[in-house]
C-alpha angles and dihedrals in degrees: 000000000000125000095258092056092045093051090048089063095056107112114240131179105185137058087245091064092043093054091046090051095049097047105034093088099016111125088212094064096085090042089052090051093052091045092052094048091047092049091049093050092047091049090052091052098041102038114103111258123218133165094229130009114268109241122212108236117170135184141119149204127244116200118191115183119204108177117220098018131124125234090253091055092045091051093051102040103030116016101043098042091046092048089053091052094046091055086070089072115098120231096031117143107177138010119193117188125194128186122199136160109302096351143070120203126192123186118201127196124190127209112275112266096032113135107264098213093047091047093051091049093049091051094049093046094050093051093045092048090056100045089114090062092063116103123254111276094029112134127228108292116246113222116196118180120208114246098197096150091058096036095076107092119223093192134030126184126192112210118194140165115256121225110282095020112153091217130091132213094276092051089051090052092050092050094047091047089055089052089047091056090052092050090056089063093057111107116266094006106138109178137010124189137182124219125189093018123151121205126211120262143150112253117208115199109192120210104221093198092057089046092058089044090059092039092241132143128221087241092064091053091049091051091050093050093044090053088062094059093070096107094120112121113249118220111215103189127261131310125231089268088057092248121147112239120202124188114200137169119228109247105281094201120064104142145012089267091061091055093045091054096055109126108233099180141325122256120193090345095306123104121250112217127207089245089063093062104024144032115239122204132187095226143127134282099287090177089068102089094179107110135152129209133202120211118212119194121212130174113224115211129194120193113215128188094266108024144359116260122206114206101204122256125317116213116213114196117204132178109247142180117224116213112195126193126200128190135224116265116270095017127122110271090199095056094042092050092047091049092051094046089048089054091050092050089066087068097049096099094044093047092048090052092051094045097248117143128190138193127200099231097178131021111176090173093064091045092049091049092048092048092051094044092047092052092046087052089052090049090056091049090049091051090051092049090051089050093052093048091049093049088059094044104039111008133269098278092051089045091054092051093052093042090055091056093060098064089040092055093044089049091055091047093048092048092051090046089053092049091051091054099250125150128226109249138142093281095049090051091045087056089054092048090047092053095044095088091048094046097067091050097088094043092048092049091050095046092044091052091047089050091051093048092050092054095049118111094246093052091096092066095049130077113248094235090052089053090052095052095042093047092049093046092049096061095038100097099045092042092051092050093047092049092046089052091054091047090053091053089058098046098074089062088070089065097055107118135212130030094325092053092051092046094050096042094109090065099061089037098051109027095062090047090051092048093049090047089050090059095049094044092047093051095045106037105027096064090040094053094039089054089052099042110028126075130195113260111259097215095077091047095056093041091054093052092048091056092049091051091048092051091046091051092051092051093050 
């Protein structure tokens, strides 16, 4: 009878013994081990990395203009009826209504964890269904959903003009806007925004003394300038052939000279031009007070005859434009950040030539990668500490067997996390670290029981594989119950609501999976490896023979 058939006859009562029996001589066991470790490593490489988990927060703003109405009227005929209707939406947490002159504004916030797309759709549907309830004269409501999960930038760049650059603020804005358009084409980039930017415009500074000299009013000048802005194409219906005809005027303004030569009025039969009463500049939007500055610190050194003197730090303030980039939810912050920086590198030569400098002021991708790598590093250290402790307690072969189970269990957990669409972030890795101490439990119990069985006086009469299966089967029931108890302590965490609940979700999701995996791995691989690596102690064997001989001698 071969070993497989012999082991099949060993009586077992628990799932632990059954698993040990099936896998102890199975040629697929080492292949399964390699497969699990490979899957775990691939999951670690492929899984999206973030510094913190992205939390789904949804809400929106509804703006309903009603020209010519007072706040009291707005409150009674727009805000209150609309609030009543919005309360019919499920999953809503707060509704804040505001009434002002001519406009009613309602802010809506959903419970944390509600699906953002579904929430936005529900909000839009509810407002559109009740359009007939709006009073006469009310304009089309504007519905703006909050995009909080894509509003957090993963990268910010500060672009500024170096000393001696031939460009001005407007040129810098045009260049950065071109780069912004390119960033939008990078995979998984969701939103790009500019802060501190100044757009190009013609500034007209009217001389009030000259105005009174020509007997003109500021209103006449405004009318003359407004008349210029009619460059919008005019659609004049369809022709008999059902073609759309559009009449447009070529842009009348191309330069400062065109603005200067606008005729404001005529005085004593001669035209009065804008340049006669005002100065016109091709400049930037001076009315936009939002500006951002970057401070560069330089140490100025002066070398004297005897020693070198350092005159503190010199701060250089420069106007800058911040370009921020956000990513789509559930995508890898590291890859998105690398893709964007790669795209920016294509401009390096061009920017240097034009005297534009830039600084990466935030790189969430690098921080996410560092956080993940640091925690993986800590996982390795923890596994080594466990190995050293086990060498002292059980012996180096037993220690090796238990130490192997840890990466195998983590590999299974990572693979399942990847399949369920999770990302690797600080909380996921914290869940792994938290479960590490619990993971080796099952394997230690199995190996310790095997060790005890092998050192018993009747071990010499039993086959080693039989010892492995019996020892594993023996501790099955109590180990299962103990592990189930720990799993049940983690489950309530999944029902914590609000921001904290969303933030801590990876713990109740991953720790029970890791604990369940620890049982299966311990029951499959511990007996298999012990069968391969451990040998019965010889001392008992010799001692046993000696007793038999002695007995035999006495009888004779």
